[in-house]
C-alpha positions in Angstrom: 0.0 0.0 0.0 1.4 3.4 -0.9 1.4 6.0 1.8 -0.6 9.1 1.0 0.6 12.2 2.8 -1.8 14.4 1.0 -5.2 14.4 2.8 -6.9 17.1 4.8 -8.8 16.0 7.9 -10.8 17.8 10.6 -10.2 17.0 14.2 -13.6 16.0 15.6 -12.7 14.6 19.0 -9.9 15.1 21.5 -9.1 13.1 24.6 -6.1 13.2 27.0 -3.8 10.2 26.8 -2.4 9.7 30.3 -1.1 6.2 29.5 1.3 7.6 26.9 5.1 7.7 27.7 5.2 11.4 26.7 2.4 13.9 27.1 -0.1 13.4 24.2 -3.7 13.6 23.0 -5.8 11.0 21.4 -7.3 12.6 18.3 -10.1 11.5 16.0 -10.1 12.9 12.4 -12.8 13.1 9.7 -11.2 12.6 6.3 -14.5 12.7 4.4 -16.8 10.1 2.8 -14.2 8.2 0.9 -11.9 7.5 3.9 -14.0 8.1 7.0 -12.6 8.6 10.4 -9.1 7.7 11.7 -7.5 7.9 15.1 -4.0 9.2 16.0 -2.0 10.0 19.1 -0.2 13.3 18.8 2.5 14.8 21.1 1.3 18.3 20.6 0.6 19.3 24.2 3.4 21.9 24.2 1.7 24.2 21.6 -2.0 23.2 21.6 -4.8 22.9 24.1 -7.8 20.8 23.2 -10.0 23.8 22.6 -7.4 25.1 20.0 -7.4 21.7 18.2 -11.1 20.8 18.0 -12.3 21.6 14.5 -8.9 22.3 13.1 -7.9 21.0 9.7 -4.6 19.1 9.5 -2.6 17.3 6.8 -2.0 13.6 7.3 -1.2 10.2 5.8 -4.8 8.9 6.1 -3.9 5.4 5.0 -0.7 5.0 7.1 -0.4 1.4 8.5 -2.1 1.1 11.9 0.2 1.0 14.9 -0.5 -0.1 18.5 0.6 2.6 21.0 0.1 1.0 24.4 -3.7 0.7 24.8 -4.4 2.9 21.7 -4.4 2.0 18.0 -3.1 4.8 15.8 -4.6 4.7 12.3 -3.0 7.6 10.5 0.1 9.8 10.6 -0.3 13.5 11.2 2.3 15.8 9.7 4.2 18.4 11.7 7.4 20.3 12.1 9.8 19.5 15.0 11.1 22.5 17.0 13.1 22.6 20.2 9.9 23.4 22.1 7.7 20.7 20.5 5.8 19.8 17.3 3.9 22.4 15.2 1.1 20.9 13.0 0.8 21.3 9.3 -2.6 22.9 8.4 -4.1 24.5 5.3 -4.4 28.2 5.5 -7.6 28.4 3.5 -10.8 26.2 3.8 -10.6 22.8 2.0 -13.0 19.9 2.2 -12.2 16.9 4.4 -10.3 14.3 2.4 -8.9 17.0 0.0 -5.6 15.9 -1.6 -2.4 17.9 -1.2 -1.3 19.0 -4.6 
């Protein structure tokens, strides 16, 4: 399966992930009708509070192979930039539909 790092998804649910080794959130994304929803654990607590993430559009590999992270199954891979003070998410700066391809 080819990995697609070109899909826009909206964060529709956020939960704390206290079992994670590093501070993280459990996120649920909507990638539109063709793909549906996917889960991911994101270590983005340094720059984002749940209220800042809910409803936000991100760019992700929506068909990334699932990976078991302790008691949580991650089903996609969110893109971000690493900085010394944490991860900054990649987001479109204009409205795009869920599931839109990065061109």
